[in-house]
VEXVEXLUM-17277 format. One line per field, with one value per residue (C-alpha): residue number from 0; x, y negated, z negated. Coordinates in Angstrom, 2 decimals, padded with zeros to 5 digits. Layout:
BEGIN
lotor NUM; ...
x X; ...
y Y; ...
z Z; ...
***
This chain:
BEGIN
lotor 0; 1; 2; 3; 4; 5; 6; 7; 8; 9; 10; 11; 12; 13; 14; 15; 16; 17; 18; 19; 20; 21; 22; 23; 24; 25; 26; 27; 28; 29; 30; 31; 32; 33; 34; 35; 36; 37; 38; 39; 40; 41; 42; 43; 44; 45; 46; 47; 48; 49; 50; 51; 52; 53; 54; 55; 56; 57; 58; 59; 60; 61; 62; 63; 64; 65; 66; 67; 68; 69; 70; 71; 72; 73; 74; 75; 76; 77; 78; 79; 80; 81; 82; 83; 84; 85; 86; 87; 88; 89; 90; 91; 92; 93; 94; 95; 96; 97; 98; 99; 100; 101; 102; 103; 104; 105; 106; 107; 108; 109; 110; 111; 112; 113; 114; 115; 116; 117; 118; 119; 120; 121; 122; 123; 124; 125; 126; 127; 128; 129; 130; 131; 132; 133; 134; 135; 136; 137; 138; 139; 140; 141; 142; 143; 144; 145; 146; 147; 148; 149; 150; 151; 152; 153; 154; 155; 156; 157; 158; 159; 160; 161; 162; 163; 164; 165; 166; 167; 168; 169; 170; 171; 172; 173; 174; 175; 176; 177; 178; 179; 180; 181; 182; 183; 184; 185; 186; 187; 188; 189; 190; 191; 192; 193; 194; 195; 196; 197; 198; 199; 200; 201; 202; 203; 204; 205; 206; 207; 208; 209; 210; 211; 212; 213; 214; 215; 216; 217; 218; 219; 220; 221; 222; 223; 224; 225; 226; 227; 228; 229; 230; 231; 232; 233; 234; 235; 236; 237; 238; 239; 240; 241; 242; 243; 244; 245; 246; 247; 248; 249; 250; 251; 252; 253; 254; 255; 256; 257; 258; 259; 260; 261; 262; 263; 264; 265; 266; 267; 268; 269; 270; 271; 272; 273; 274; 275; 276; 277; 278; 279
x -019.50; -020.49; -018.31; -018.93; -017.30; -013.78; -012.25; -008.59; -007.43; -006.64; -006.80; -009.75; -012.71; -014.75; -018.47; -021.62; -021.97; -018.75; -020.34; -023.40; -021.12; -019.50; -022.87; -023.96; -021.02; -021.06; -024.78; -024.48; -021.54; -023.23; -026.63; -025.63; -021.98; -021.82; -019.60; -016.11; -013.40; -011.47; -007.85; -007.58; -005.15; -007.60; -009.83; -013.47; -016.39; -019.23; -018.50; -019.87; -022.41; -019.95; -017.79; -020.25; -019.07; -015.36; -013.56; -011.37; -012.40; -008.75; -007.89; -005.80; -005.40; -004.36; -007.45; -008.93; -012.38; -013.62; -016.62; -018.01; -020.84; -023.37; -023.51; -026.77; -027.88; -027.55; -023.81; -023.15; -022.08; -024.41; -022.26; -022.30; -026.04; -026.43; -024.38; -026.74; -024.22; -021.56; -019.96; -017.17; -014.63; -015.59; -012.93; -010.52; -008.19; -006.56; -003.50; -000.93; -000.08; -002.29; -005.22; -007.71; -010.74; -013.45; -012.35; -010.49; -013.37; -015.54; -012.60; -011.45; -015.02; -015.05; -011.51; -012.05; -015.40; -014.24; -010.46; -009.40; -007.55; -008.50; -012.18; -014.50; -015.90; -019.00; -022.24; -025.37; -027.34; -024.91; -025.19; -028.16; -025.99; -023.04; -021.55; -018.99; -016.29; -014.35; -011.05; -009.03; -005.46; -003.86; -001.24; 001.67; 004.60; 007.86; 008.09; 011.13; 010.94; 008.44; 006.71; 006.18; 002.43; -000.87; -003.40; -006.80; -005.36; -002.69; -002.37; 001.18; 003.22; 006.39; 009.36; 012.42; 015.20; 016.60; 020.27; 019.62; 018.54; 014.83; 012.51; 009.19; 006.46; 002.87; 000.29; -002.61; -005.31; -005.89; -008.94; -007.35; -005.47; -008.27; -011.01; -008.95; -007.86; -004.23; -001.32; 001.40; 003.61; 000.78; 000.02; 003.64; 003.93; 000.79; 001.89; 005.39; 003.82; 001.34; 004.27; 005.35; 008.19; 008.19; 011.49; 012.27; 010.98; 013.72; 015.05; 017.41; 014.58; 012.34; 015.13; 015.61; 011.99; 011.24; 007.76; 005.41; 002.25; -000.88; -004.49; -007.71; -011.07; -013.58; -017.26; -019.08; -022.58; -024.83; -026.86; -030.02; -028.96; -027.90; -031.39; -033.05; -030.87; -030.67; -033.72; -036.49; -036.45; -037.02; -034.53; -032.72; -031.56; -033.51; -032.59; -035.35; -033.87; -030.41; -028.35; -025.40; -024.17; -023.99; -022.08; -018.44; -015.96; -014.69; -018.05; -018.30; -014.99; -012.97; -011.48; -007.81; -005.63; -002.68; 000.87; 000.75; -002.64; -002.63; -004.97; -004.44; -006.76; -009.14; -012.53; -014.32; -014.98; -013.30; -010.85; -008.18; -007.93; -004.23; -002.26; 001.24; 001.26; 002.13; 000.61; -001.84
y -025.74; -022.94; -020.60; -018.03; -020.27; -021.60; -023.11; -023.56; -026.76; -025.02; -021.69; -019.31; -019.84; -017.09; -017.38; -015.66; -013.58; -011.80; -010.68; -009.52; -007.37; -005.77; -004.64; -003.54; -001.21; 000.20; 001.01; 002.46; 004.59; 005.94; 006.53; 007.79; 008.84; 007.40; 004.36; 005.13; 002.74; 001.15; 000.23; -003.53; -003.76; -002.20; -004.11; -004.47; -003.66; -004.40; -007.60; -008.04; -010.83; -013.10; -013.19; -015.73; -018.17; -017.80; -020.31; -017.46; -013.79; -012.75; -014.64; -012.71; -013.34; -011.51; -010.59; -008.80; -007.33; -007.01; -005.05; -005.83; -004.05; -005.35; -002.67; -001.26; -003.20; -000.11; 000.01; -003.59; -004.92; -007.37; -010.32; -009.20; -008.61; -012.31; -012.98; -011.74; -012.67; -010.26; -008.05; -005.49; -004.60; -001.61; -001.77; -004.20; -003.52; -005.85; -006.50; -009.26; -008.99; -010.68; -008.50; -008.89; -010.18; -008.82; -005.27; -005.62; -007.02; -003.96; -001.59; -003.02; -003.22; 000.57; 001.08; -000.98; 000.72; 004.27; 004.46; 002.33; 005.00; 003.41; 004.20; 006.91; 006.15; 003.95; 005.91; 004.80; 004.52; 001.85; -000.49; -002.45; -003.47; -004.64; -007.99; -008.39; -011.00; -011.75; -013.55; -014.82; -015.72; -018.77; -021.49; -019.25; -021.25; -020.21; -021.52; -023.33; -021.02; -018.75; -021.76; -023.76; -023.18; -024.37; -022.32; -022.36; -023.35; -020.84; -017.11; -015.85; -012.93; -012.06; -009.84; -009.10; -006.57; -005.52; -004.88; -001.17; -001.84; -001.15; -003.24; -004.68; -006.67; -007.67; -010.35; -012.13; -013.77; -017.48; -016.99; -014.53; -016.94; -019.51; -017.03; -015.70; -019.17; -018.15; -020.55; -020.26; -018.31; -016.01; -015.30; -014.52; -012.23; -010.32; -010.09; -008.83; -006.15; -005.24; -004.76; -001.97; -003.71; -003.02; -004.61; -007.94; -010.98; -013.57; -016.60; -014.47; -012.29; -015.29; -017.01; -013.91; -013.82; -014.74; -016.25; -017.08; -019.09; -019.07; -020.22; -018.48; -019.14; -017.00; -016.13; -013.93; -012.47; -010.21; -007.39; -009.30; -012.31; -010.05; -008.48; -011.89; -013.26; -010.21; -008.05; -010.51; -009.23; -005.59; -003.16; -001.42; 001.51; 004.76; 007.14; 009.61; 013.00; 011.51; 013.73; 011.42; 012.98; 016.38; 015.35; 016.24; 013.42; 014.89; 014.37; 010.63; 009.20; 009.36; 005.94; 005.41; 003.73; 001.95; 002.02; -001.73; -001.88; -003.57; -002.93; -006.38; -009.28; -010.67; -010.27; -011.69; -008.19; -006.42; -004.55; -006.23; -005.89; -006.38; -003.16; -003.31; -004.17; -001.87; 001.15; 003.74
z 050.48; 048.09; 046.07; 048.80; 051.41; 051.78; 054.89; 055.72; 057.37; 060.66; 062.43; 062.94; 060.62; 058.96; 059.73; 058.38; 061.56; 060.63; 057.37; 059.32; 061.47; 058.42; 057.10; 060.59; 061.14; 057.61; 057.68; 061.18; 060.10; 056.98; 058.58; 061.99; 061.80; 065.30; 064.93; 066.16; 065.06; 067.89; 067.57; 067.15; 070.06; 072.53; 074.91; 073.93; 076.20; 073.79; 071.93; 068.39; 068.01; 066.20; 069.34; 070.79; 068.13; 068.84; 071.04; 072.27; 072.01; 072.15; 068.95; 066.44; 062.73; 059.54; 057.55; 054.55; 054.06; 050.48; 049.23; 045.76; 044.01; 041.52; 038.80; 037.47; 034.40; 032.21; 033.00; 031.99; 028.64; 026.91; 027.99; 031.63; 031.56; 030.92; 034.04; 036.76; 039.45; 038.21; 040.84; 040.57; 043.21; 045.37; 048.08; 049.71; 052.64; 055.12; 057.21; 056.91; 060.61; 063.24; 064.34; 067.20; 065.31; 067.60; 066.78; 063.49; 061.41; 062.02; 061.70; 058.37; 057.07; 057.35; 056.14; 052.99; 052.30; 052.90; 052.58; 049.63; 047.64; 044.32; 044.82; 046.04; 049.53; 049.47; 049.79; 051.63; 048.39; 047.15; 050.13; 048.76; 045.78; 047.86; 048.74; 051.52; 051.98; 055.16; 054.58; 057.56; 056.60; 058.21; 057.70; 056.69; 055.29; 053.60; 050.04; 048.69; 045.70; 043.93; 042.36; 045.57; 045.96; 044.45; 042.51; 044.23; 047.60; 048.50; 048.57; 048.15; 049.40; 047.50; 048.37; 046.26; 045.64; 042.29; 041.51; 041.99; 045.57; 045.00; 047.17; 045.99; 047.73; 047.06; 047.84; 046.19; 048.30; 047.63; 045.41; 042.98; 040.72; 040.69; 039.83; 036.93; 035.82; 035.90; 035.91; 038.54; 036.13; 035.04; 038.69; 039.50; 036.50; 037.50; 041.13; 040.25; 038.07; 040.79; 043.13; 040.80; 038.97; 035.24; 034.22; 032.61; 034.48; 033.95; 035.76; 037.84; 039.13; 039.85; 041.76; 043.94; 045.12; 048.72; 048.68; 051.53; 050.98; 053.11; 053.09; 053.98; 055.51; 053.63; 053.91; 051.44; 051.74; 049.68; 051.18; 050.27; 052.32; 055.17; 055.24; 055.20; 058.00; 060.28; 059.57; 058.67; 055.10; 056.09; 054.58; 057.49; 055.36; 055.51; 052.70; 053.61; 054.46; 054.27; 052.00; 051.84; 048.65; 050.32; 053.42; 053.68; 053.97; 057.23; 058.89; 058.43; 057.28; 060.48; 059.83; 060.61; 058.03; 059.62; 058.30; 057.71; 056.01; 052.62; 049.73; 048.33; 047.84; 045.29; 043.72; 040.73; 039.40; 036.55; 038.79; 040.90; 044.63; 044.17; 044.49; 046.04; 049.73; 052.64; 050.95; 052.20
***
């Protein structure tokens, strides 16, 4: 299994065809403005191709879709230029509640590409530099305490209140701590800060945290591999007469952003996909 693939021990499994679908809907949206997002609770008339590989097309699962971008060489430092595989986060949105996969994967591919408030919406001219990751979250378990999880295996979701009554919550996907080579304590510290808490992190605070651990099945794919696998090596993007930089956001970005969508997750880029959860 490659670094682009991780499988959980049970539950739905991410497959390459899900990554194909993410690129399909994004390119269609940016080129044609014709793709209309369907609510993940609605019935589906036209099944995506990956549905043929599901044991049950009604399966639901929490998920995240992550878009990374390979920067132009001129924008890289000398150390990063030596690392030709370097990617930086471009968008990451998901939902910690179960979603109907046959609709949610396409919907969140668009939401993460176009509605992550930390970034400008992805433009058509960037797509050839992108890499997509589909993460399906499974095996949720309550932790005995904030330390009851394993780096590289589990993602964690934390919730806690302070003495003032303020509530905080956040999540890291399973790959975040491992890719950054963080310890359990370093991960907790970063996650508490990402939740928006700036006070002292002491034993009392750590003991008050309610922590849930989970695993993920993940597939990641570059645009180049998508073209090879789905378009016989022929680039499907036509930039001719496409003034994507001149189009208003209202004309193509009619993507809904649910109240429970989370811009949390992980990437090996220089920016975290780890903002506080339940934020729009």
